C-alpha positions as CSV (number, residue, x, y, z in Angstrom):
1,M,-46.2,-41.8,-84.7
2,S,-44.4,-39.0,-83.8
3,D,-44.8,-35.3,-85.7
4,I,-40.9,-35.0,-85.5
5,A,-39.6,-36.5,-87.5
6,I,-35.8,-35.8,-86.4
7,S,-35.1,-34.2,-83.7
8,V,-31.2,-33.0,-83.1
9,R,-30.2,-32.3,-79.0
10,G,-26.9,-30.7,-78.6
11,I,-24.9,-32.3,-81.7
12,S,-21.1,-31.8,-81.4
13,K,-18.6,-32.8,-83.7
14,C,-14.7,-32.7,-82.7
15,Y,-11.7,-34.3,-84.9
16,K,-8.5,-34.5,-83.4
17,V,-5.8,-33.5,-85.7
18,F,-2.0,-34.5,-85.0
19,D,1.2,-32.4,-86.2
20,D,2.9,-36.2,-86.9
21,H,2.6,-39.9,-86.4
22,R,4.5,-39.9,-82.9
23,S,2.2,-37.7,-81.6
24,R,-0.2,-39.8,-82.9
25,L,0.5,-42.6,-81.4
26,L,1.9,-41.1,-78.5
27,H,-2.2,-40.0,-77.4
28,A,-2.8,-43.4,-78.4
29,L,-1.4,-45.3,-75.9
30,W,-1.7,-42.0,-73.6
31,Q,-4.9,-40.0,-73.8
32,S,-3.4,-37.5,-71.9
33,H,-0.7,-36.4,-73.8
34,T,-1.7,-33.7,-76.0
35,N,1.2,-32.3,-77.4
36,G,1.1,-32.4,-81.3
37,M,-3.0,-32.7,-81.0
38,Q,-5.4,-30.2,-82.1
39,E,-9.1,-30.4,-81.6
40,I,-11.2,-29.0,-84.4
41,W,-14.9,-28.7,-84.0
42,A,-16.5,-29.6,-86.9
43,L,-20.2,-28.5,-85.1
44,D,-20.7,-27.2,-81.9
45,Q,-23.8,-27.3,-79.9
46,I,-26.6,-28.1,-82.7
47,N,-29.8,-27.8,-81.9
48,F,-33.1,-28.4,-83.6
49,D,-36.3,-30.2,-84.8
50,I,-37.8,-31.2,-88.3
51,E,-41.7,-32.0,-88.7
52,R,-42.8,-34.7,-90.8
53,G,-43.5,-33.3,-93.9
54,E,-41.4,-30.0,-94.1
55,S,-38.8,-29.1,-96.2
56,V,-36.0,-27.6,-94.5
57,A,-32.7,-26.0,-96.4
58,I,-29.0,-25.9,-94.6
59,I,-26.8,-23.3,-95.6
60,G,-23.5,-22.0,-95.3
61,R,-19.9,-21.3,-96.8
62,N,-17.8,-24.3,-97.6
63,G,-16.5,-25.6,-94.5
64,G,-19.8,-24.4,-92.3
65,G,-20.3,-28.0,-91.3
66,K,-23.5,-29.4,-93.2
67,S,-22.0,-32.0,-94.7
68,T,-20.7,-33.4,-91.1
69,L,-24.3,-32.8,-89.9
70,L,-26.2,-34.9,-93.1
71,E,-23.2,-37.7,-92.5
72,I,-24.2,-37.8,-89.1
73,L,-27.9,-37.7,-89.6
74,T,-27.7,-40.5,-91.8
75,G,-25.8,-42.5,-89.2
76,T,-22.6,-42.5,-91.3
77,L,-20.8,-40.3,-88.6
78,T,-20.4,-40.8,-85.1
79,P,-21.3,-37.4,-83.2
80,T,-18.4,-36.1,-80.4
81,S,-21.8,-35.5,-78.1
82,G,-24.9,-35.3,-78.3
83,E,-28.1,-37.2,-79.4
84,V,-30.3,-37.9,-82.7
85,K,-33.3,-39.4,-83.1
86,V,-34.6,-40.0,-86.7
87,N,-38.4,-41.5,-86.9
88,G,-38.7,-42.6,-90.5
89,R,-37.5,-44.3,-93.6
90,V,-34.2,-42.7,-94.7
91,S,-33.0,-42.0,-98.4
92,A,-29.7,-39.8,-98.5
93,L,-28.1,-38.3,-101.4
94,L,-24.7,-37.4,-100.3
95,E,-21.3,-38.5,-102.0
96,L,-21.9,-39.4,-105.4
97,G,-21.4,-43.2,-105.5
98,S,-20.9,-43.8,-102.3
99,G,-23.4,-47.2,-101.3
100,F,-22.1,-48.3,-105.0
101,N,-20.1,-51.2,-105.4
102,P,-18.1,-49.6,-108.7
103,D,-16.9,-53.4,-110.1
104,Y,-20.8,-54.2,-109.8
105,S,-23.4,-53.6,-112.8
106,G,-25.6,-50.7,-112.8
107,R,-28.3,-53.1,-111.8
108,D,-26.6,-55.2,-109.3
109,N,-25.6,-51.7,-107.5
110,V,-29.6,-50.8,-107.3
111,I,-30.7,-54.1,-106.1
112,L,-27.7,-54.0,-103.6
113,N,-28.7,-50.4,-102.4
114,G,-32.8,-51.7,-102.3
115,L,-31.7,-53.3,-99.6
116,L,-29.6,-51.7,-97.8
117,L,-32.6,-49.4,-97.7
118,G,-34.7,-51.9,-96.3
119,L,-36.6,-53.0,-99.4
120,S,-37.4,-57.0,-100.0
121,R,-35.3,-58.5,-103.4
122,K,-39.3,-58.8,-104.5
123,E,-39.7,-54.8,-103.7
124,I,-37.1,-53.8,-105.4
125,L,-37.2,-56.2,-108.5
126,S,-41.4,-55.0,-109.1
127,R,-39.7,-51.2,-109.5
128,F,-36.6,-52.1,-111.5
129,C,-38.1,-51.4,-114.3
130,E,-38.9,-48.0,-113.0
131,I,-35.7,-47.1,-111.6
132,E,-34.3,-48.1,-115.1
133,A,-36.9,-45.3,-117.1
134,F,-36.4,-42.4,-114.3
135,A,-32.2,-43.0,-114.5
136,E,-32.1,-42.8,-118.5
137,I,-29.3,-44.6,-118.4
138,G,-30.2,-47.1,-121.4
139,A,-27.7,-49.9,-121.9
140,A,-24.8,-48.9,-119.5
141,I,-27.6,-50.7,-116.3
142,D,-25.5,-53.1,-116.9
143,R,-22.2,-52.1,-117.3
144,P,-19.9,-51.7,-114.2
145,V,-20.8,-48.2,-112.3
146,K,-16.6,-47.3,-112.3
147,T,-17.3,-46.6,-116.2
148,Y,-20.2,-44.5,-115.5
149,S,-19.7,-40.6,-115.8
150,S,-20.1,-38.6,-112.6
151,G,-23.9,-37.5,-114.6
152,M,-25.3,-40.9,-115.2
153,M,-23.9,-41.9,-111.1
154,M,-26.5,-39.1,-109.9
155,R,-28.8,-40.7,-112.9
156,L,-28.7,-43.6,-111.1
157,A,-28.4,-42.7,-107.7
158,F,-30.9,-40.5,-107.5
159,A,-33.4,-43.2,-109.0
160,V,-32.8,-46.1,-106.6
161,Q,-32.9,-43.6,-103.3
162,V,-36.5,-41.8,-104.2
163,L,-38.2,-44.5,-106.3
164,C,-38.2,-47.1,-103.2
165,D,-40.4,-44.3,-101.4
166,P,-38.2,-42.9,-98.5
167,E,-39.9,-40.7,-95.6
168,I,-37.3,-38.7,-94.8
169,L,-35.0,-37.4,-98.3
170,I,-31.9,-36.1,-97.7
171,I,-29.8,-34.2,-100.3
172,D,-26.0,-32.8,-100.2
173,E,-25.6,-30.9,-103.7
174,A,-25.9,-33.7,-105.8
175,L,-28.1,-32.4,-108.2
176,S,-25.6,-29.9,-108.9
177,V,-24.5,-32.2,-111.8
178,G,-26.1,-33.5,-114.6
179,D,-27.8,-31.9,-117.2
180,L,-30.5,-29.2,-116.9
181,F,-33.4,-31.3,-118.2
182,F,-32.7,-34.2,-115.6
183,Q,-31.9,-31.5,-113.3
184,Q,-35.9,-30.1,-113.3
185,K,-37.6,-33.7,-113.9
186,C,-35.2,-33.9,-110.1
187,F,-37.1,-31.4,-108.8
188,Q,-40.6,-32.2,-110.5
189,Y,-40.4,-35.9,-109.1
190,I,-39.2,-33.7,-105.2
191,R,-42.2,-31.9,-105.7
192,S,-44.7,-34.7,-105.9
193,L,-42.5,-36.4,-102.9
194,K,-43.4,-33.3,-101.0
195,N,-47.2,-33.1,-101.7
196,K,-47.2,-36.7,-100.5
197,G,-45.7,-35.8,-97.0
198,L,-42.2,-36.3,-97.7
199,T,-39.9,-34.6,-94.9
200,L,-37.0,-33.3,-97.2
201,L,-33.6,-31.6,-95.8
202,F,-31.5,-30.1,-98.7
203,V,-28.3,-28.5,-98.7
204,S,-27.3,-26.8,-101.9
205,H,-25.2,-23.1,-102.6
206,D,-28.3,-22.8,-105.3
207,M,-30.8,-20.3,-103.0
208,G,-33.2,-19.5,-106.1
209,T,-33.7,-23.6,-105.3
210,V,-33.3,-23.1,-101.2
211,R,-36.0,-20.5,-101.7
212,D,-38.2,-22.5,-103.7
213,L,-38.4,-26.2,-102.6
214,C,-37.9,-25.1,-98.6
215,S,-40.3,-23.5,-96.3
216,R,-37.2,-23.8,-93.3
217,A,-33.5,-22.9,-93.4
218,I,-30.2,-23.6,-90.7
219,Y,-27.7,-21.3,-91.1
220,L,-23.9,-22.9,-90.5
221,H,-21.0,-21.2,-89.7
222,S,-17.6,-23.0,-88.7
223,G,-19.9,-25.5,-87.0
224,K,-22.3,-23.3,-85.2
225,S,-26.1,-22.4,-85.6
226,V,-26.2,-18.6,-86.6
227,S,-29.9,-18.8,-87.5
228,I,-33.2,-21.1,-87.6
229,G,-36.1,-20.1,-89.5
230,E,-37.8,-19.0,-92.2
231,T,-36.2,-19.7,-95.4
232,D,-36.6,-15.7,-96.8
233,E,-35.1,-14.2,-94.0
234,V,-32.4,-16.5,-93.2
235,L,-30.8,-16.0,-96.7
236,K,-31.2,-12.6,-96.0
237,L,-28.6,-13.2,-93.0
238,Y,-26.4,-15.1,-95.2
239,Y,-26.3,-12.8,-98.3
240,R,-25.4,-10.0,-96.0
241,H,-22.9,-12.2,-94.3
242,G,-21.1,-13.4,-97.7
243,A,-21.3,-9.7,-99.0
244,L,-19.9,-8.3,-95.7
245,S,-17.0,-11.5,-95.3
246,M,-15.7,-10.3,-98.8
247,L,-15.0,-7.0,-97.5
248,G,-12.6,-8.4,-95.2
249,N,-14.9,-7.7,-92.0
250,N,-15.5,-10.4,-89.2
251,F,-18.2,-12.6,-88.8
252,P,-20.4,-12.3,-87.3
253,P,-21.0,-9.0,-89.0
254,E,-23.5,-6.8,-87.1
255,V,-25.1,-4.1,-89.8
256,D,-24.5,-1.2,-88.3
257,I,-27.1,2.2,-88.3
258,V,-25.5,5.3,-87.2
259,T,-25.7,9.0,-87.7
260,P,-23.7,10.3,-90.1
261,R,-20.4,12.5,-89.2
262,Q,-21.5,16.0,-87.9
263,K,-20.7,17.9,-91.5
264,S,-24.3,18.8,-91.7
265,S,-27.7,18.3,-89.6
266,V,-28.9,15.2,-92.2
267,V,-29.5,11.9,-90.0
268,V,-30.6,8.7,-90.5
269,C,-33.9,9.4,-91.1
270,E,-36.6,6.6,-90.6
271,V,-37.2,5.9,-94.2
272,A,-33.8,5.2,-94.7
273,R,-33.7,3.0,-91.9
274,A,-36.5,0.9,-92.8
275,F,-34.7,0.6,-96.1
276,I,-31.6,-0.2,-95.5
277,E,-33.3,-3.0,-92.8
278,S,-35.1,-4.8,-95.4
279,A,-32.6,-4.8,-98.1
280,Q,-30.9,-8.1,-99.2
281,W,-27.2,-6.2,-99.1
282,S,-25.7,-3.0,-97.0
283,A,-22.6,-2.0,-96.3
284,K,-21.7,-2.3,-92.4
285,D,-20.7,1.2,-91.7
286,A,-23.2,2.2,-93.5
287,G,-24.4,5.8,-91.6
288,S,-20.6,6.4,-91.5
289,H,-20.0,8.9,-93.6
290,Q,-15.9,8.6,-94.9
291,S,-16.5,9.5,-98.5
292,P,-18.0,11.8,-100.6
293,A,-20.1,9.2,-102.1
294,K,-20.9,6.0,-100.7
295,I,-23.2,3.3,-101.7
296,V,-25.5,2.4,-98.6
297,A,-27.8,-0.5,-99.0
298,V,-29.0,-2.5,-102.1
299,K,-32.8,-3.7,-102.5
300,V,-34.0,-6.1,-105.8
301,V,-37.5,-6.2,-106.0
302,N,-40.0,-7.9,-108.4
303,S,-42.4,-6.1,-109.8
304,K,-44.8,-6.6,-107.1
305,E,-42.4,-4.7,-105.1
306,Q,-41.5,-8.3,-103.5
307,T,-37.7,-8.6,-102.4
308,T,-35.9,-11.7,-104.4
309,F,-33.2,-12.3,-106.2
310,T,-35.2,-15.1,-108.9
311,C,-37.3,-14.5,-112.1
312,K,-37.8,-16.3,-115.0
313,I,-35.9,-15.4,-118.3
314,G,-37.4,-12.1,-119.9
315,E,-39.2,-10.8,-116.6
316,K,-37.8,-7.3,-114.7
317,L,-36.5,-6.7,-112.1
318,K,-35.9,-4.1,-109.7
319,F,-32.6,-3.1,-108.3
320,R,-32.9,-0.2,-105.7
321,V,-29.5,1.7,-104.6
322,M,-29.4,3.5,-101.9
323,L,-26.3,6.3,-101.8
324,M,-25.2,8.6,-99.1
325,L,-24.0,11.9,-100.9
326,E,-22.2,15.0,-100.2
327,A,-23.5,18.5,-101.8
328,N,-22.5,19.8,-105.7
329,L,-21.5,16.1,-106.6
330,Q,-22.4,14.8,-110.6
331,V,-22.4,11.1,-109.6
332,Q,-23.0,8.0,-111.8
333,V,-23.8,4.8,-110.9
334,M,-22.6,1.5,-113.1
335,F,-23.4,-1.8,-112.4
336,G,-21.8,-4.9,-113.4
337,I,-23.4,-8.7,-114.5
338,K,-20.9,-11.8,-114.4
339,N,-22.1,-15.4,-115.0
340,K,-21.3,-18.2,-113.5
341,Y,-17.8,-18.2,-114.5
342,D,-16.8,-15.2,-113.6
343,Q,-17.1,-13.7,-116.8
344,L,-18.7,-9.9,-117.3
345,V,-21.9,-10.3,-119.1
346,T,-22.8,-6.5,-119.2
347,C,-21.7,-3.0,-117.8
348,M,-24.4,-0.4,-117.2
349,G,-25.6,2.9,-115.9
350,S,-27.7,5.5,-115.3
351,N,-25.4,7.1,-118.0
352,Q,-26.9,5.1,-120.6
353,A,-30.5,5.6,-118.8
354,D,-32.8,8.7,-119.1
355,S,-30.7,10.9,-116.5
356,S,-26.9,10.2,-116.8
357,E,-26.2,12.6,-113.2
358,I,-27.4,12.4,-109.6
359,I,-27.1,15.8,-107.9
360,V,-27.8,16.7,-104.4
361,D,-27.7,20.0,-103.2
362,K,-26.6,19.3,-99.9
363,L,-25.6,15.8,-97.4
364,G,-28.1,13.5,-97.8
365,Y,-29.9,10.0,-99.1
366,V,-30.8,9.0,-102.8
367,V,-32.3,6.2,-104.2
368,C,-31.7,4.8,-108.0
369,D,-33.5,2.6,-109.8
370,F,-32.7,0.2,-112.1
371,V,-35.0,-1.4,-114.2
372,I,-33.7,-4.3,-115.8
373,T,-35.2,-6.7,-118.2
374,L,-33.3,-10.2,-118.0
375,N,-33.1,-12.0,-121.4
376,L,-29.9,-14.1,-120.5
377,E,-30.0,-18.0,-120.1
378,A,-31.3,-20.1,-116.9
379,S,-28.4,-19.3,-114.6
380,P,-27.1,-18.4,-111.1
381,Y,-25.9,-15.1,-111.7
382,S,-23.8,-11.9,-109.6
383,I,-24.5,-8.5,-109.7
384,H,-21.8,-5.6,-108.1
385,F,-22.6,-1.5,-108.6
386,S,-19.8,0.9,-108.2
387,A,-20.8,4.8,-107.9
388,N,-18.5,7.6,-109.9
389,I,-18.0,11.0,-109.3
390,Y,-17.4,13.9,-111.3
391,D,-16.5,17.5,-110.2
392,V,-18.9,20.7,-110.8
393,E,-16.3,21.4,-114.0
394,G,-17.2,17.7,-115.4
395,A,-13.4,16.2,-114.4
396,S,-12.8,12.5,-115.3
397,A,-14.7,10.6,-112.9
398,V,-13.7,8.8,-110.1
399,S,-14.8,5.7,-108.5
400,F,-15.1,6.2,-104.8
401,D,-17.0,3.0,-103.4
402,Q,-18.4,0.0,-104.7
403,T,-20.0,-3.3,-103.0
404,P,-19.0,-6.7,-103.5
405,S,-20.4,-9.7,-105.9
406,I,-24.8,-10.0,-104.8
407,G,-26.4,-12.8,-105.9
408,P,-27.1,-15.3,-106.7
409,I,-29.8,-14.1,-109.3
410,N,-31.4,-16.8,-110.6
411,I,-32.8,-16.9,-114.0
412,H,-35.0,-20.0,-114.4
413,W,-36.9,-21.1,-117.4
414,D,-39.1,-25.2,-117.8
415,Y,-38.0,-25.6,-121.0
416,L,-39.6,-28.6,-121.2
417,A,-43.3,-26.9,-120.8
418,D,-42.4,-23.9,-122.4
419,K,-40.6,-22.3,-125.3
420,A,-37.8,-20.4,-124.3
421,P,-38.2,-16.8,-125.8
422,F,-34.7,-17.6,-127.5
423,T,-31.4,-19.9,-127.0
424,G,-28.3,-19.5,-126.4
425,M,-26.4,-16.6,-123.9
426,V,-28.7,-13.4,-124.1
427,G,-32.1,-12.0,-125.5
428,L,-31.6,-9.1,-128.3
429,P,-34.2,-7.2,-129.5
430,L,-35.6,-8.3,-132.4
431,S,-38.5,-6.8,-135.1
432,F,-39.7,-9.1,-137.7
433,S,-41.6,-8.4,-141.1
434,I,-42.6,-10.4,-144.6
435,A,-43.0,-8.8,-147.6
436,T,-43.2,-10.8,-151.1
437,P,-40.8,-9.3,-153.9
438,E,-43.0,-6.7,-155.9
439,S,-43.4,-4.9,-152.6
440,L,-39.0,-4.5,-151.6
């Protein structure tokens, strides 16, 4: 048996888009007629191999070509050019409800999907009780699927796909639907399958989950393969490109470390260069000092000084912010944290900390450390920083620079295995005592 589960060579996919029906008809009759037609390349020369038992993530922004690639791998879409070889039984969770007949009951759809996956009717029936118990949809199993909510649909689809002994499992964002506890149950089962040698191909915008499940990642942008490698390295590039694109920079941006303008003899020292290159976010013009204060880079580390965007509820993360400052400035650095609904959870800064001002006597680099205890509910968050400058006389602050949203910062908790320190949105400082009425 080959050690390669999936081999992709030169895969490209082109869609022909027509201005009107007349252009489409003329092109169908005469292939040389291309007036009113555009070619949209969803994928362009994609190459990679996935070894048996490996877990690989496909990441990228919307429109990058991720779903198109998965449809080609599962055989539901034909590539314009290139070759795909898949060795093993494939189960795929793509669009919710794909492969389900809406008029059939959940029970009938389980049998139908099992047959499509290559199982015999006897094999399906022998595992039906296990599938039914895993899905946890109760009596709805005998109702038409068209009456199901999206969460119920995902529960049944996942149960069918993973309990039919796949050798290769392909998941495209389907697990983002459903309640937290069923999601945790799914991920626990996926980990157990990985331990048995399952090959996993996983598409998600939840980078915390990508880092947790996958050892390698493939980064697609506009149909092209930008980077393939270890998950942490590919995610670092993905975060950097995402942050810079929010500032209006053309893709693909490159972090350019150059010497500051000759207002002093200060240059980018090796320590500063090393910090910038290892940071999860850095400004494109990091070495170009265009304003009195500039945020150069942001690095997030845990208590072991490891770069990360993930922690448990109540754990501390250190946010290290490198600034480039002119002389004789009074600076306050502020940060804001927003939840996935773009609501501001908190806004704090150096003025709430022990030292409210950062002063340098010459043009140079300083690094501000914010150690934050993240007593926030399990969820993804974003964080952004701003540098506010005061003149020497202490006049009102002016914001000279700010970062885009950085992250996501993924806060997690295993609610099934452990008691959470609090429930709700935030955990507040709390003290407790008990006494008898006589002692009051």
